[in-house]
Backbone as ProteinMPNN parsed JSONL, in Angstrom:
{"seq_chain_A": "MSPPRAMAADEIDSQKGARICNGLGILRTSLETAKLEDLGDRLNKLEAPVYEANRPADREAAYRH", "coords_chain_A": {"N_chain_A": [[0.855, -1.173, 0.0], [0.497, 2.257, -0.749], [2.269, 5.034, 0.786], [0.573, 7.424, 1.212], [-1.998, 6.26, 1.119], [-1.795, 4.417, 3.178], [-1.476, 6.153, 5.32], [-3.977, 7.419, 5.234], [-5.582, 5.304, 5.913], [-4.893, 4.989, 8.503], [-2.79, 3.244, 9.037], [-0.112, 3.783, 9.172], [1.854, 6.265, 10.862], [1.329, 9.741, 10.319], [3.576, 11.442, 10.2], [5.661, 9.642, 9.718], [4.807, 8.63, 7.252], [4.939, 10.986, 5.739], [7.699, 11.449, 5.758], [8.542, 9.194, 4.319], [7.325, 9.731, 1.829], [8.627, 12.13, 1.15], [11.262, 11.204, 0.941], [10.961, 9.422, -1.212], [10.304, 11.289, -3.173], [12.69, 12.727, -3.385], [14.38, 10.691, -4.283], [13.166, 10.154, -6.761], [13.628, 12.592, -8.111], [16.415, 12.524, -8.215], [16.841, 10.269, -9.86], [15.603, 11.163, -12.226], [17.257, 13.324, -12.859], [19.692, 12.015, -13.317], [18.981, 10.511, -15.557], [18.396, 12.556, -17.403], [20.938, 13.698, -17.638], [22.29, 11.572, -18.816], [20.899, 11.399, -21.254], [21.605, 13.895, -22.293], [24.375, 13.568, -22.628], [24.362, 11.558, -24.582], [23.119, 12.948, -26.667], [25.001, 14.96, -27.146], [27.092, 13.397, -28.146], [25.952, 12.554, -30.517], [25.604, 14.987, -31.828], [28.181, 15.952, -32.196], [29.657, 14.975, -34.584], [28.116, 16.231, -36.579], [28.389, 18.93, -35.951], [31.142, 19.24, -36.288], [31.366, 18.846, -39.039], [30.089, 21.049, -40.001], [31.389, 23.359, -39.233], [32.074, 26.87, -38.852], [34.53, 27.73, -40.05], [35.001, 25.805, -41.992], [32.859, 26.284, -43.692], [33.424, 28.864, -44.59], [35.762, 28.405, -46.054], [34.735, 26.861, -48.095], [33.165, 28.696, -49.461], [35.022, 30.335, -50.642], [35.959, 29.139, -52.923]], "CA_chain_A": [[0.0, 0.0, 0.0], [1.312, 3.471, -0.824], [2.263, 5.784, 2.046], [-0.624, 8.242, 1.449], [-3.147, 5.402, 1.428], [-1.57, 3.855, 4.514], [-1.771, 7.227, 6.277], [-5.429, 7.625, 5.256], [-6.181, 4.161, 6.606], [-4.303, 4.974, 9.848], [-1.886, 2.112, 9.195], [1.176, 4.361, 9.579], [1.797, 7.625, 11.384], [1.423, 10.737, 9.245], [4.948, 11.926, 10.11], [6.436, 8.6, 9.055], [4.369, 8.635, 5.862], [5.471, 12.186, 5.091], [9.134, 11.206, 5.539], [8.66, 8.237, 3.212], [6.971, 10.448, 0.598], [9.719, 13.061, 0.849], [12.391, 10.396, 0.479], [10.647, 8.954, -2.561], [10.387, 12.452, -4.071], [14.113, 13.003, -3.599], [14.875, 9.603, -5.127], [12.636, 10.388, -8.109], [14.368, 13.716, -8.688], [17.77, 12.049, -8.509], [16.777, 9.392, -11.031], [15.298, 11.983, -13.397], [18.459, 14.094, -13.171], [20.664, 11.09, -13.915], [18.497, 10.167, -16.895], [18.58, 13.729, -18.257], [22.372, 13.827, -17.911], [22.614, 10.516, -19.778], [20.362, 11.814, -22.551], [22.43, 15.003, -22.752], [25.639, 13.007, -23.116], [24.095, 10.871, -25.848], [22.847, 13.973, -27.665], [26.278, 15.597, -27.477], [27.838, 12.478, -29.009], [25.322, 12.571, -31.84], [25.782, 16.304, -32.439], [29.593, 16.251, -32.447], [30.036, 14.851, -35.997], [27.394, 17.225, -37.37], [29.016, 20.222, -35.685], [32.47, 19.239, -36.911], [31.199, 18.954, -40.489], [29.497, 22.35, -40.339], [32.071, 24.449, -38.52], [32.125, 28.098, -39.654], [35.765, 27.795, -40.838], [34.801, 24.945, -43.15], [31.931, 26.943, -44.6], [34.123, 29.995, -45.209], [36.679, 27.849, -47.042], [33.929, 26.383, -49.218], [32.678, 29.856, -50.214], [36.147, 30.982, -51.339], [36.239, 28.463, -54.196]], "C_chain_A": [[0.905, 1.241, 0.0], [1.237, 4.239, 0.495], [1.038, 6.676, 2.24], [-1.858, 7.411, 1.792], [-3.017, 4.792, 2.819], [-1.838, 4.909, 5.588], [-3.27, 7.441, 6.383], [-6.132, 6.496, 6.007], [-5.679, 4.021, 8.041], [-3.438, 3.746, 10.092], [-0.475, 2.572, 9.565], [0.949, 5.795, 10.037], [2.0, 8.625, 10.251], [2.836, 11.293, 9.104], [5.835, 10.914, 9.387], [6.076, 8.543, 7.568], [4.916, 9.826, 5.096], [6.965, 12.023, 4.813], [9.362, 10.246, 4.388], [8.379, 8.944, 1.882], [8.068, 11.428, 0.201], [10.939, 12.314, 0.325], [12.173, 9.88, -0.931], [10.725, 10.09, -3.577], [11.83, 12.803, -4.395], [14.724, 11.946, -4.507], [14.416, 9.789, -6.574], [13.396, 11.508, -8.803], [15.783, 13.301, -9.072], [17.8, 11.176, -9.755], [16.492, 10.18, -12.306], [16.524, 12.784, -13.825], [19.5, 13.213, -13.843], [20.256, 10.74, -15.341], [18.683, 11.339, -17.855], [20.052, 13.936, -18.597], [22.812, 12.789, -18.935], [22.121, 10.89, -21.176], [21.166, 12.968, -23.137], [23.763, 14.53, -23.305], [25.445, 12.32, -24.468], [23.843, 11.882, -26.971], [24.131, 14.667, -28.095], [27.115, 14.712, -28.391], [27.261, 12.465, -30.423], [25.571, 13.891, -32.571], [27.226, 16.565, -32.845], [29.979, 16.075, -33.915], [29.354, 15.892, -36.88], [28.039, 18.599, -37.179], [30.371, 20.303, -36.376], [32.369, 19.432, -38.42], [30.703, 20.328, -40.905], [30.139, 23.507, -39.592], [32.135, 25.673, -39.421], [33.379, 28.181, -40.524], [35.636, 26.955, -42.102], [33.887, 25.61, -44.165], [32.601, 28.112, -45.305], [35.064, 29.505, -46.295], [35.909, 27.386, -48.27], [33.45, 27.543, -50.084], [33.793, 30.53, -51.017], [36.371, 30.383, -52.709], [35.325, 28.887, -55.268]], "O_chain_A": [[1.942, 1.267, 0.663], [0.262, 4.114, 1.236], [0.491, 6.697, 3.342], [-2.662, 7.796, 2.641], [-4.002, 4.665, 3.547], [-2.371, 4.589, 6.65], [-3.795, 7.626, 7.481], [-7.155, 6.715, 6.657], [-6.001, 3.045, 8.72], [-3.355, 3.256, 11.219], [0.272, 1.829, 10.202], [-0.021, 6.445, 9.647], [2.768, 8.367, 9.324], [3.262, 11.591, 7.988], [6.656, 11.283, 8.548], [6.961, 8.419, 6.722], [5.312, 9.696, 3.938], [7.443, 12.416, 3.749], [10.262, 10.447, 3.573], [9.123, 8.767, 0.918], [8.398, 11.536, -0.98], [11.574, 12.752, -0.634], [13.09, 9.898, -1.753], [11.159, 9.884, -4.71], [12.157, 13.137, -5.534], [15.501, 12.271, -5.404], [15.2, 9.599, -7.504], [13.767, 11.374, -9.969], [16.286, 13.684, -10.128], [18.679, 11.323, -10.604], [17.075, 9.896, -13.353], [16.8, 12.909, -15.018], [20.12, 13.618, -14.826], [21.103, 10.681, -16.232], [19.086, 11.139, -19.0], [20.379, 14.309, -19.723], [23.613, 13.087, -19.821], [22.839, 10.719, -22.161], [21.388, 13.017, -24.347], [24.229, 15.029, -24.329], [26.256, 12.478, -25.38], [24.303, 11.69, -28.096], [24.326, 14.933, -29.281], [27.773, 15.208, -29.306], [28.0, 12.375, -31.404], [25.729, 13.907, -33.791], [27.463, 17.343, -33.769], [30.601, 16.985, -34.464], [29.959, 16.383, -37.833], [28.213, 19.344, -38.144], [30.704, 21.322, -36.981], [33.205, 20.114, -39.012], [30.884, 20.727, -42.055], [29.492, 24.525, -39.348], [32.24, 25.531, -40.639], [33.293, 28.667, -41.652], [36.111, 27.354, -43.165], [34.119, 25.51, -45.37], [32.371, 28.33, -46.494], [35.157, 30.127, -47.354], [36.408, 27.516, -49.388], [33.339, 27.402, -51.302], [33.508, 31.233, -51.986], [36.923, 31.05, -53.584], [35.433, 28.408, -56.397]]}, "name": "protein", "num_of_chains": 1, "seq": "MSPPRAMAADEIDSQKGARICNGLGILRTSLETAKLEDLGDRLNKLEAPVYEANRPADREAAYRH"}
């Protein structure tokens, strides 16, 4: 049973339930942050070859010909 439901059913103390909920919220935020950092790293790896191919210096050299 989830902490809010257990608190509503008087199965656990409201302070204990609140601590559990706060801990779960912190854990969720940590997991989301880790996932976003992983996605950012993957995106940077994908963008690197595209950026290298389209650097401004390369474009200027192409226009000179």
